[in-house]
N, C-alpha and C positions, 0 to 999 in steps of 0.2 A: 574457518579451521576450529573455531570455539564449537561449532555446531558437532563437529565431527570427534573432537575430544570430549564433548558432553555425554557421549554413549548414545546418542539418538540414532534410530533406525534410519535407513535411506529414504523410506517414505516420509518420515517426520522431517527430515534435512529437507527434502524437495519442497514440502509444504511451507516450512519456515523461510527458506530461500524464495519461494513464490510469494510469500506474504511481504517479505524485505523488499524484493525487487518491485512489486506493485506500490507499495508505499512510497518508495522513492520516485517512481515515475509519475504518480498521481499527487505527490507531496504539495505541489504549488496549489491544488484545488483543496486539498484535504486541510492543509496547516496555514497557508498564506493568505487566503481570503479572510480578512478580520471585518467584522461589522459591529457597530454599536449604535446607541441611540443618536450620537453625534455624527457618526461617519458610517454612511450606508455605502454598500459595494455597488459601484458604477458598473454599467454594460463594459465599459473601457478597461476597468479593473478585471473583470472576468475575462475578457478577451485576452489581456496581457498574461493573467494566470495560465491560460491554455496554451500559450505558445510553446513553453516547454513541454507541456504534457504531450502535445502533438508530436514533437521532436522525439520524445520518449516512445510514443507508440510506432513513430517511423523505424526507429530502431529495433524495437520489439514489438511486431505485430500482435503477439499472443498477450500483450500486457492487459488489455482489458478482461480477457479471459481469466488471467492469473488473479486480478483483483476479485473477481466474482467467485472463483474457487477458494481465494483466501477467506472471503467471507464466509463460506459454507464450513470452513473448519475452525471459525472462531469458537464454536460450542465445543469442539474437541480440544483445543489450546485450553480453554477454560476448566474442562473436567480434568484433563492431565495436571494443570497446576494447581488445583484444589486438591487432587490426591498426593502431590507432593509435600 
């Protein structure tokens, strides 16, 4: 609703929605795997983080493509926000 009320075009709304959906779906891999000098990410940690991602991909088989497309639009988002 915030996107619609912000006056974004349908294409911009779809792009933002795709970015939001892909970030939520891949969040365990993007945000939850933390590594430091003292604590390395193990294979088991990686597999555990992948489980919710696989479930998200099963629910939305287009999720990987949405993530790729979202990456392509980062430049467009950056340009848009710099103009604002």
